[in-house]
C-alpha positions as CSV (number, residue, x, y, z in Angstrom):
1,M,183.5,-263.1,42.8
2,A,186.5,-263.0,40.5
3,H,186.7,-261.7,37.5
4,M,186.5,-264.0,34.2
5,N,188.7,-262.8,30.9
6,V,186.2,-264.8,28.6
7,D,187.8,-265.6,25.4
8,R,186.6,-263.9,21.3
9,E,186.1,-267.1,20.3
10,S,183.4,-268.1,23.1
11,L,181.7,-265.2,23.2
12,R,181.5,-265.1,19.2
13,E,179.9,-268.4,19.6
14,L,178.2,-267.3,22.6
15,A,176.1,-264.4,20.7
16,D,175.2,-266.4,17.5
17,Q,173.3,-268.8,19.8
18,G,171.6,-264.9,20.5
19,N,173.4,-264.4,23.7
20,E,172.6,-260.8,24.0
21,T,175.7,-260.0,27.4
22,A,177.9,-261.1,24.8
23,L,177.2,-259.6,22.2
24,D,177.5,-255.8,23.8
25,R,181.0,-257.8,25.3
26,L,182.2,-258.2,21.6
27,A,181.0,-254.6,20.5
28,D,182.8,-253.2,23.3
29,L,186.1,-255.1,22.4
30,A,185.9,-253.6,19.0
31,E,185.3,-250.5,20.5
32,A,188.8,-250.7,22.6
33,A,190.0,-251.6,19.4
34,D,189.3,-249.0,17.6
35,D,187.9,-251.3,15.5
36,L,185.1,-249.1,13.5
37,G,184.5,-252.5,10.9
38,E,183.9,-254.8,13.7
39,L,181.8,-252.2,15.5
40,S,179.8,-251.8,11.9
41,E,179.1,-255.7,11.7
42,L,178.1,-256.1,15.0
43,L,175.0,-253.4,14.5
44,D,174.2,-255.5,11.6
45,E,173.8,-258.3,13.6
46,G,171.5,-256.9,16.1
47,S,173.2,-254.9,18.4
48,M,171.9,-251.8,20.1
49,H,175.2,-251.5,21.9
50,A,177.4,-251.5,18.6
51,G,174.9,-248.7,18.1
52,F,175.4,-246.7,20.9
53,L,179.5,-246.9,20.3
54,L,179.0,-245.9,16.6
55,T,176.6,-242.9,17.3
56,R,178.6,-241.7,20.0
57,R,181.8,-241.0,17.6
58,A,179.9,-240.1,14.9
59,A,177.7,-237.3,17.1
60,A,181.0,-236.6,18.2
61,A,182.3,-236.0,14.6
62,G,179.6,-234.3,13.2
63,A,179.3,-237.5,11.0
64,V,175.9,-237.3,9.3
65,R,175.7,-240.0,6.8
66,E,177.3,-242.0,9.3
67,L,175.1,-241.4,11.7
68,Q,172.7,-241.7,8.8
69,R,173.8,-245.4,8.3
70,I,173.6,-246.9,12.0
71,A,169.7,-245.1,11.9
72,D,168.6,-247.3,9.1
73,A,170.8,-250.1,10.6
74,G,168.1,-250.4,13.0
75,Y,169.1,-247.5,15.9
76,D,167.3,-245.1,16.4
77,E,169.0,-243.0,18.1
78,A,171.4,-242.5,15.9
79,G,168.2,-240.5,13.9
80,N,167.4,-238.6,17.0
81,E,171.4,-237.4,16.9
82,L,171.6,-237.2,12.9
83,D,168.4,-234.7,13.7
84,R,169.9,-233.0,16.6
85,L,173.0,-232.0,14.6
86,L,171.1,-231.3,11.3
87,R,168.5,-228.6,13.4
88,A,172.0,-226.7,15.4
89,P,171.9,-223.7,14.0
90,A,175.7,-222.8,11.4
91,D,179.2,-221.5,12.8
92,G,178.8,-217.8,12.9
93,Q,175.2,-217.4,12.9
94,G,172.6,-216.5,15.7
95,D,175.4,-214.2,17.8
């Protein structure tokens, strides 16, 4: 089967009609473009994939406030990552 490139406008229309796969694809495109604003908007629209992508970035950066915001927006795994970061021993302790 041939690979198809679907334009962003068509993906947006499908996502607006409730197609979660289209919403996930929009999140992938926003991630590839390093567009955190669009990823955040997609999370607010209910994209759990956008939540995953944002959580991965925030956890890697140790951005606890951002993890809290993502968790508050409905992506529970961000709360788990936040707890993990907050429970981790501070650098230099425990040596």
